[in-house]
C-alpha positions in Angstrom: 147.3 114.9 91.4 149.8 112.5 92.1 149.4 109.9 95.2 151.7 109.8 98.2 153.6 106.4 98.1 151.7 103.8 100.4 153.2 103.7 104.2 155.5 100.5 104.7 152.5 98.8 106.8 149.9 99.1 104.1 152.5 97.3 101.9 153.3 94.0 104.2 152.7 93.1 107.8 155.6 93.2 110.1 158.3 90.5 110.3 157.9 90.1 107.1 160.2 90.9 104.1 159.6 92.9 100.8 162.7 93.1 98.9 163.8 94.3 95.3 165.2 92.0 92.7 166.0 91.9 88.9 165.6 89.2 86.4 167.8 90.1 83.4 167.5 87.8 80.1 168.7 88.2 76.3 164.8 89.2 75.8 165.8 92.5 78.4 165.4 93.1 82.0 162.7 93.4 84.8 162.8 94.7 88.4 160.1 93.1 90.9 159.4 93.2 94.8 159.4 89.9 96.2 156.9 89.5 99.2 158.8 86.9 102.0 156.3 85.2 104.3 157.8 85.3 107.9 157.4 81.2 108.2 159.1 81.1 104.4 161.6 77.9 106.1 159.1 75.5 106.9 158.4 73.5 103.4 158.2 74.3 100.0 155.3 77.1 99.7 153.2 78.5 96.8 154.2 81.5 94.9 151.6 84.1 93.6 153.1 86.3 90.9 150.7 89.4 90.8 150.9 91.8 87.4 150.0 95.3 88.3 147.9 97.4 86.1 149.0 101.0 84.0 150.3 103.6 86.1 150.6 101.1 89.2 154.0 100.0 90.8 154.7 96.8 93.2 154.3 99.0 96.1 151.1 100.3 95.2 149.6 97.0 93.7 150.3 95.5 97.3 149.2 98.3 99.0 145.8 98.3 97.0 145.4 94.3 96.6 146.6 93.8 100.5 147.8 90.5 98.8 151.0 90.4 101.3 148.6 90.4 103.9 146.5 87.3 102.9 149.9 85.7 101.8 151.0 85.9 105.1 148.0 84.4 106.5 148.1 81.6 104.3 152.0 81.2 104.4 152.6 82.3 100.7 155.5 83.7 98.6 154.1 86.8 96.1 156.4 88.5 93.7 155.5 91.7 91.5 157.2 91.9 88.3 157.2 95.7 87.4 156.6 97.2 84.0 159.1 100.6 83.8 157.5 103.7 81.8 160.8 103.3 79.6 158.6 100.0 77.8 155.2 101.3 78.1 154.6 105.3 78.9 151.7 104.3 81.3 153.4 101.3 82.8 151.0 98.9 80.9 152.0 95.8 80.4 152.0 95.3 76.2 149.3 92.8 76.2 147.9 94.1 72.5 150.9 93.4 70.9 151.4 89.9 69.2 155.1 89.7 70.1 153.8 90.0 73.7 151.8 87.4 73.5 153.9 84.3 72.9 156.0 82.1 75.0 159.8 82.5 75.0 159.5 85.9 73.7 158.8 89.6 74.5 157.2 90.5 77.9 156.2 86.9 78.4 159.4 85.6 78.8 160.6 88.1 81.1 157.6 87.5 83.5 158.4 83.7 83.3 161.9 84.6 83.8 161.1 86.4 87.2 158.7 82.9 87.8 161.5 80.6 87.7 164.5 82.7 89.1 161.9 82.8 92.5 161.3 79.6 92.0 165.1 78.9 92.3 166.2 81.1 94.4 163.4 79.9 97.4 161.9 77.1 98.9 159.0 77.0 96.0 156.3 74.3 95.4 156.8 74.0 91.9 153.5 72.5 91.5 151.4 75.6 93.1 153.0 78.4 91.3 149.9 81.0 90.5 149.7 84.5 88.6 147.2 87.2 88.6 146.8 90.7 87.7 144.7 93.9 87.1 143.5 95.5 84.2 146.5 95.2 81.8 148.1 93.0 84.1 144.8 91.0 83.9 145.0 90.4 80.0 149.1 90.0 80.5 148.0 86.8 83.2 145.6 85.4 80.6 148.6 85.9 77.9 150.9 83.6 80.9 148.2 80.9 81.3 148.2 80.5 77.6 151.5 80.2 76.9 152.7 78.8 80.0 150.1 76.3 81.0 153.3 74.0 82.3 154.1 76.8 84.7 151.3 78.0 86.3 148.4 76.2 87.9 145.7 78.7 87.9 145.5 82.4 86.4 143.5 84.9 88.6 141.9 87.8 86.0 140.7 91.2 87.4 139.0 93.2 84.7 141.2 91.9 81.9 141.2 90.5 78.5 141.7 87.3 77.0 144.7 85.9 75.6 144.3 87.5 71.7 141.7 90.0 72.2 144.1 92.4 70.3 147.2 92.9 68.0 147.7 96.3 68.0 146.7 99.9 69.7 143.5 100.2 67.8 142.7 96.6 68.3 143.1 97.0 71.7 141.0 100.3 72.1 138.0 98.2 70.3 138.2 95.3 72.5 138.4 97.2 76.0 135.5 99.4 74.5 133.2 96.3 73.2 134.9 93.4 74.3 137.6 91.3 72.5 137.6 87.9 71.1 139.6 85.4 72.3 142.0 82.9 70.5 143.9 79.8 71.9 144.9 78.1 68.8 147.3 75.9 70.0 144.5 73.9 71.8 146.9 73.4 74.8 145.8 72.6 78.0 143.5 74.9 79.8 144.8 76.5 83.0 141.9 76.7 86.3 140.8 80.5 85.9 139.4 82.8 88.1 137.8 86.1 86.9 136.6 89.2 88.5 135.0 92.3 86.7 132.7 95.0 87.7 129.4 95.3 85.3 129.7 99.0 85.5 133.2 98.9 84.0 133.6 101.9 81.7 137.7 101.3 80.8 137.4 97.5 80.0 134.3 96.2 78.6 132.3 93.9 81.3 132.4 91.2 78.0 135.7 90.7 78.2 135.3 88.6 81.4 132.8 86.6 79.5 135.5 85.9 76.7 138.2 85.0 79.2 135.8 82.0 80.8 135.2 80.8 77.2 138.8 80.8 76.5 139.5 79.2 79.8 137.1 76.3 79.2 136.9 74.0 76.3 136.1 70.9 78.2 132.1 69.6 77.3 129.8 68.4 80.0 130.8 71.0 82.5 128.2 71.5 85.3 127.3 75.0 85.4 126.3 76.4 89.3 125.2 79.8 89.8 125.1 81.8 93.2 124.8 85.4 94.4 125.4 87.4 97.4 125.9 91.0 98.7 128.9 92.5 100.5 127.5 93.8 103.9 127.2 97.6 102.9 128.7 97.1 99.6 128.4 95.5 96.2 125.9 92.8 95.2 127.5 90.1 92.9 126.8 86.7 90.8 129.3 84.1 90.8 129.2 81.4 87.8 131.2 78.4 88.8 131.9 75.7 86.1 133.2 72.3 87.2 134.3 69.1 85.4 132.8 65.6 86.0 135.1 65.0 89.1 133.6 68.3 91.0 136.7 70.3 90.3 135.8 73.6 89.6 137.8 74.7 86.7 136.4 78.3 85.9 134.9 81.3 88.5 133.4 84.1 87.2 132.9 87.0 89.6 130.1 89.8 88.4 130.4 92.8 90.7 127.0 94.5 90.0 127.6 98.3 90.4 131.6 98.0 90.6 133.8 100.0 88.4 137.3 99.6 87.0 139.3 98.7 90.4 140.3 96.2 92.5 137.2 94.4 94.0 137.5 94.8 98.0 140.5 96.1 97.8 142.2 98.7 100.2 142.1 102.6 99.7 146.0 102.3 99.9 146.2 101.5 96.8 145.0 102.9 93.4 142.4 101.7 91.3 140.8 99.7 94.1 136.8 99.4 95.4 136.5 98.4 99.1 132.4 97.6 99.1 133.0 94.5 96.4 134.0 91.2 97.5 137.5 90.6 98.3 139.0 89.6 95.4 142.4 88.8 96.8 140.9 86.2 99.1 139.0 84.5 96.8 141.7 84.3 94.2 143.9 83.1 96.8 141.4 80.6 97.9 140.9 79.3 94.2 144.5 79.1 93.6 145.1 76.8 96.6 142.7 74.4 95.4 144.4 73.8 92.2 147.9 72.2 91.3 149.7 71.1 88.6 149.2 67.3 87.6 151.9 65.4 88.5 
């Protein structure tokens, strides 16, 4: 059964714009949708890049996460690159192919190209650009953080996998089933990372959330703080924060108890959402805006 497309009122608040664009380069082209907040002329604003999961579209992902509504509240731009079925039959980002795990090549170059095009064409704060994604989009976001640490100030990975967790389709299925190893051989800068994962996820094993945190945190002597809670009439969760010596949180891991493969706290207007979870959209945006690229 195919879902009805979401209503415009579920995608973006009134008085804002959600406009189509295209990026082209020697590596190919991708369409995208851009959310422009109503107060976009005030000063250079943050930008969030949102990478949808398999079978999803920018409209569907925007409706399910409600990121545009939170972005209007916090005054941010949001861009949603679109993976076409011509690039992957299920519209998944090809995170498991080595050619799509590298800087300046394949899909990472297209996502970075869209990011830079929006940064050039709109009043974007160059130090406050972030990337997030769900499932295959989460795995692609992890790749963007590993390959473009100079572009993104923080990354949000929901139900995703670490960069390098797989190198082809067979190893992708193994990583999804039991958790994939991670590699970050370049030893480059670590991007502050927030992870959401349901502990009943039967599509991408919850172990992958731990692998992402291991990859994102290389510094020694980090302070660990574990706290828990429960959404009223919803899921319980465990939140693990890792902070550096200055008290700056460099990693947040939200383990959502009883949740499956779905965006935590999302809206039923979009696919793959679980309204009973803590609000991943709000928490990711809060985490993002606490971080900016160093001078």
